[in-house]
N, C-alpha and C positions, 0 to 999 in steps of 0.2 A: 489563457492561463495554464501553466503546466508546472507541476512541482512533484518532487519525490519526498514523501514524509518519513519513510522508514526503510531500512534495508536489513537483511540478514543473510548469512552464508549457509551453504550446505556442503558438508565435508566431502572429500573425494570418495569414490567407490560406492556411494549410497544410492544414487539415482539409477533407475533401470537403464541398461545399455540401449534398449529400443523401447521408448515409451509408446503406449498403445493409443490409437485414435479412438475417441469416444464415439460410440454408435448407439442410436436410439432404437430400442426394441419396442414391440407392441405394448408391453406392460408400462414402459416409460411414457409412451405416447398417451396412454389412457390416464396416467397420473398427471401429466401436464394438462390434459384436457379438463380433468376434474378441478385442478387448481385454478385454471383459467376461468372456469364457470364461477367458482367461489369468489375470485377476485372481481369478476364482472358484476356479480350481485352486490358486492361491497361498493363498487364504483357507482352503481345505480342508486344505492342508498345515499351516498354522498351527493350525487347530482340532484336527487329529490329534495334533500335538505337545502341545498343551495337555491333551487327553484322556489321552494316554499318561502325562503327568506326574501327572494327577489319579488315574489308576488305580494308579499306583505308590504314591502317597500313601495311598490307601484300603487297599491290600494291607498296607502297614506298620501301619496302624491296626487292621485285622482281626487281625493277628498279636498285637498288644498286648492285644486284648480277648478272646482265646481263653480258654475256661474260665469265662466270665462266666455269670450266671444269667439264663435267659429268663423273661419275664413273660407270655408268650402263654398265654391261657386262665386266668390267675390272677384273683384277686378284683379287682385293679386293672383288668384288661381288661374284666370284667363291669361294673364301675362306669362305664367310659367308654361301653360299649354302651348302658347304661340312660340315661345323660345324652344320648346321641345321639337316642334315641327321643323324649325330652321335647322336644328342639330341633325334631324333625320335626313334632311335634304343634303347636307354636307357629307353625311355618311354614304349616301347613294353615289355621289360623285367619286368618292374614294374607292368604292368597290367596282366601278366600271372597268378599271384596268385589268381586273382579274377575269372578266368575261364569264361570270358564273352561270349565265344562261346556257352556255354550250359546254358546261363542265362534264356532262355525261356523254357527249358525242364521241363516237369511235374515231380514233386517230389512225390514219393509214400511211404506209410507207410509199416509196416511189413506184413499186410494182403493184400497188393497190392492195397489198396484204395488210390485214389488221395488225396494229402494233399493240402488244400486250406489255405487262410489267416485266416479262421475260425477254422482250425484243422479238426476234424471229424464232418461233417455237420449233421450226424445222431443224434448227441448228443444235437443238438439245440432244444429249446422249440419253437413250432410254434402254430399258432391259425388258425381256420377255416375262410374261406371267410365270409364277413359280420360280423365277430366277432371283437370286439374292442381289440386292442393290449394293454395288461395290463401294458406294460412299457411306453406307451404314454398317459395313462389316469391319470389325476391328481385326487387323492383321494378327495372325497367330503369334502369341508370345509378347505382343506389345503391351497388353494389360499387365502382365507380370513384370515387364520392364519398368512401367510407371510406378507400380507398387514398391519395387525394389529401390528405385531412385528416391521415392518419398521416405522409405524406411531409413535409407542411408543419411538423408538430410536430418532426420530426427535423432540420429545416433549420438549418444553421450559416452565418451571414453572414461575409463577408470581413473585417468589422470586429470580429468576436468572437475572444476568446482562449479556449482550453481550459485548464483547470486539472485536473491529475491528482492525486488524493489516495489514498494507500495506507491502508486502514482495516481495523480489527478491531472487530467488533460482535457481542456475545454469542457469542464464540468462532468466528464466521464471518469468514473473511478475504476481502476483495474490494477492488477499486479503483473509486472513483467518478470518473466523467468529468464535470466541471462545464463549463458554458458561462458565460463572463463577458461580459456586454454592458455595456461601459463607459458608452456614451452613454445607455442606458436605465436605468442604475444597477440592473442585474439579475444575479443569480447563481442558477443552478439546476442540478440533476443531470440530465444528458442521458441517460446510461446507465451501467451498471456492469459490471465484469468479475470473475467468481469466481476466487479464487486458492487454491492448494493448501495454503498455510501462512501464518503471520504474515508480512506484508511488512515489509522493513527498508529498502529503497531503491528508487527509481524513476529512470529516465533516458529522456528522449525521444530518438527516433531519426528522422532524415529519410531514412534508408537503407531501401529495401524489403528485407525479410528473410523467407525461408522460402517456403512453397508458394503458388502462384498469383500470384507477383510478377514473372513473366517479362516482360521488355520494359519494365518501369517504371523510370524514372530517379529519381523522388522518391517519398517515402512519408510516412506519418504513423503511426509505430509507437512502442511503449513497451517497454523492458526492465525486468523486475521481479526484484529479488533478495529472497529470503525466508529463513526458518529452514531450508528445504531447500537442498541444495547446487546444484540446477539453477537456471538463469536462464531465465525464460519471456519470450518476445517476442510481443506482441499487436498486431494491426492495429486502430488506433483508428477507422478508417473503416467498420468492420463492427460492427453492433449485435447483441447477443444471441449472440455467438459462443461455442461450447462448448469449443473447444480453441485453444491458442496456435498462432501461425503457425510458430514454431520453438522448440526447447529447446536451450540451450547447456549441455552436460554429459552425464553418463551417460544421463539420460532422453532425450536427443536421439537415442540409438541406437534400434534397433527395439524395440518394446514387449516382445517375448518375451525379448530379451537383457537388458533392464532387470529384468524379473521374475526371471529366472534368477540374476542377480547380487545380488538384494535381500538374501538371507540372508548372503551373503558380506560385503556392506557393513555389516550389523548387527554382525558379529563383530569386524571390524577396519577402522578408517578410516585409511588411510595416504595422505598427500599424494603426488600424482603430477603429471606434466606434461600430462595430457590433460583432466582435469576436477576441479572442486572436490569435496571430501568433507565439507564443513561449511557452515554458514550463510554467505550472501553478504551482506556488510555495506555494500559500496560499489560504485558503477558510475560510469564516466565515458566518454562518447562522444567520439571525436576528430572535431572539426568540420572539420578540413582533410583528413584521411584518413578519409573517411566510413565505410569498411568496417571500421574498427577500434573495438572496445569493450574497455575495461579493467575488470576486476572484482577486488575485494579481499575476502578471506574470513577466517573464523575459523580456517581451516586454515593460516593464516600465509603464504599465497601470494598473489601478484598474477598474474592470467592475462590474456593478450592474445588476444582472439577475432577471427577473420576472419569477418565477417558474410556474406561471399559463400559460404563453405563451411560456416558454423556450427561450425567446428572451432577448437580452441585452437591458436594459432600459436606462442606462447611462454609459459613459466611462470617466475616470478621469486621468489626467497626472500631478500629484503632485510631482513626483519623477523623477530623472535623471538616475536611475540605477534599477536593478532588485528589485522587491517588494517581500519580503520573509515572512511577517507576518501581519495579520489583526486581529482586535478585535472590536466588537460593544460595545458601551457604555451601561452599565447595566440599566441606567435610561433614558438618552437622546437617544432614540432609533434610531435617524437618524444620530448620530455622530459616525464616523468610525475612528479608530486608525490604522495607517499603518506604517510599518518599512521597510527600504530599505538598499541596499548595498551602496547607496550614503551617508550613515552615518547620515541620518536624520529620524525623526519621525514626522508624520503629524496627527493632529486631525482635521477632516473636516466634516462639515454638508453636507450630501449627497443631501439635497434638494437644496442647493445653490452652485453648483460646481465652479462658477466663484467668489464666495466670498473668501476673503483672509483667508486661513487656518492657525491655530496655528502650529508652527514648532519648533522642538528642534534638536540639533545636539549632536553626541557622538564621541568618539575617534576612533572607528573602525566600521567595517561592523555590522549592526544590525542582530541579530539572532532571537529574539522573542520580542513581545510587548503584554502586558496584562493590562487591567483595574483591579483595586481592587474592587471586588464585595461587600465588606463590607463598603468601603468609596470611591465611584467613582470619588472623586476629585483627587485621586492619580492613577498613572499608573507606570508600571515597564518595563524596557528595559534591555535585555541581549545582550552582544556583543561577537564578535569573539576573543577579547583579554581577555576574562574571567571575565568581569565586569558585575555587576548588578547595575542599576540606578533606584532610585525612584524619580519621578517628581510630583509636584503639578500642575495640569492643570491651576489653577488660577494664577500661577506665570509666565505664558508665556510671553516672551519678543519679541519685534519686530525683534531683532537679535537672531537667533537660538543659536549661540554660547554663548550668554550672559545669557541664562536661566540656572540657577544653580539648580542642583538636591537637594532634601531634604536630601538624603544620597546616598552614593555610596559604593560599596563593591567589593573587589577583591575576588570573590567566588571560582575561579579555575585558574590554571596556563594556561589551554588550553581553547578553545572556549566553551562558555556556550550554547551547542547545544540543550538543552532541558530545559523547564521551565514550572511551573504551580503554580497557586494560589488555595488553598483549599477554595471551595465555602461555606463550612459549619463551618469551624473553623477559626476564625479571627487570623491574624498574622502568619499563617502557609503557608510557600512556599517551593518549592523543585527546586533544580537545578541539571542538569545532564550535563556531559562534555565529550569531546573527550579523557580526561584522564581516562575514565572508572569509574569515581566516581559519586555517587549520594549523594547529601547533603540535609539535612532537616534543615530549618532555622526558628527561631522565630524572627519576625520583629516588634513585638508589641512595641509601644511608639517610633517608628522610631529608634530603636537601634538593628540592625540585629545581631543575635547571633546564631552560628551554634549549633544545638542540637545533630546531629549524622551524620557520614559519612560512606558510605558503597561502596565496590567494588563488585557489583553483577555479576553473570555469564551471562552478556549480551554483553560484549565487549565494544566498544565505544558507549556511550549513545546517542541515537538519539531521544528518546521520553520518557517523564515522565508525566503521567496524573492521577489525583485523580479521584476516582469513584464519580459519580454524585448524588447518593442517600445518605441521611443523615445516614441511617442504616449502610452504608459501607463507611462512609466519611474518615476513616483512611486508606482505601485500596488504594494502589498506583501501577499503571501499569508502568513497566520499560522495554524498548526494545532497541536493538541496532545492532551492526555490526556482532554479532554471529548468527543472525536470530532467537533468542529466546526471549520470553516474560516472565517476572516474575511479579507475584502479591505479593506485600509486605504489610502485615498487620502491619502498622507502630505502631499501638497501643500495639503490643506485645513487643516493645522495651521500657525498663524501663525509659530512659531519655525522650522519646517522650510522654509517658503516664504521667510522672511527670509534663511536661511542658504544655501540651495541653488538658489533659482529663477534667480538671475543666471547660474549655470553652464550652464543649459539654455535661456537666452533667454526665460524666462517672467517676467511681471511679478510683483514681490513686493508690490505695493501693494494688489492686489485682495483684498478680505476676504470669504471665503465666510460664509454664515449660520451653518453649524455644520460640525463635522468629519464626514467621510464614512467610515463603517466599515460594510461590507456583509457579511452572513452569511446562512446558511440555518439556520432554527430547528431545534434538536435538543433532545432530553431530556438535561439535564445533571445530573440528580438523583444520578447515580452518583459524582460528584466530591465527596468528603467534605470537602475543604478549603474554607474560606471565601475569597471573592474580594473582600475589603473594599478600598475605595479604588480602584475600577475606573478612575476618570478622574484618578488621581494624575499630576501633570504637573511634571516638573523641567526647567528650561531652563538651558542653558549651564553646568552643573556639570562640573568636570573629572573628578570621581569617581575619583581615584587613579591618574593616568597617570604614568609615569616615563620620561623620555628616557634613552636609552642611548648618545647620541652622545658621542664623546670630545673634542669641541671644548671 
């Protein structure tokens, strides 16, 4: 099994030109050793509990079998012994061909010389005592050449983007860090990061977090939410790192405290104001207040983390089911939009958690929520039933079910599992679905119109994200159930170019030779569903939008 559950971009010029290789020092070795001892103690306790349960079960079984007849020494036993002797005889015949009796005899060559594992020892080159072995001496300058070559392989140019992909492959969870070279039309894995559980969401951070970041104003970090309740934060400028820079949650306390509370956590998971107790489904970094990170969890709480202290600053309970999507308001930096499986969307000011928040309801489970960066009075909601809704935040009603959307759209027949709004091109959105289709839409003037539909080689679509820089604003990363990621230069599609190029000052008349879709080859044999009609192309179809304006 292989799948990519979430992706996010890193803008150009942020990554270190030459990422550093992680090296373990003595202090780190001691820390790992102590942690291993604590984990071993915990494992022994678990084993003892299991053995106690097994012994208890065996005792009950022995009680039931008491008074039974023993067959030891009976005819049945003799029969088994006889059969065993016959088997031994057969084994002896099989071993004869190997002549094990003469196994240790010394073999000699034609001249009567003893043959060793090295053949004729006289033919070996040797050196005098005190003389350096030429085979063990590294030629002068060779070591520096290897280091320089490795350094060049890790280099990231200022014109490169990073793309982070949360992946599960053969039950191993990790995050692949891709380098995307737009001008060279190249995409490759730079390094990867091992994760403790299936990843569900990723969020890039420009705020230095955790150990070793003292004095740094900017950073290149990623927060990862998984099936575990803790949020891990990793430094993307360090390659082959073994541990995250910081952990938000119970695991962020000292290791011994975590292990002591492990059994308590297994027995009862009760939501609290300090850390999550269930899977983390959504993350959102505040770009104006850089030290703030919001997280949404299956424990039905939204938590606000202070990245300076790595502690939970506030906890909110505005929903009655799992919280699956979060987005900060582009202008009102303290307003957070949240969507839940309770089929409601909430816009709340995080400064006043007790104040009544605006609330809207939809027909099925929420999949994604996004503010419109070009007009933040509007936001979008996608659902499990394949719908996309556009709401005006100014039209909020005291009764959530009474708030009518500006427009609603049946975008797919299956769940709209992926969604994004282009930050640089007004009216340009993308939807991805479990039906394996990716659709690009023009929603200008509140009249959604499908521009193009594609079935890419990614399987069921779990993630669609536009590139963050204006120079690559037409680039779209798509990933899904086949464990592959594709970069689609949507500007190479004639319909997209005709519709959107003028809004970015790009010529719509230039015609590329072919559409540009870039990916890294992967084994897709695990996807049982057929992907017929890969290049199916629909231009300009409205596909069932309905205006909700009251004019």
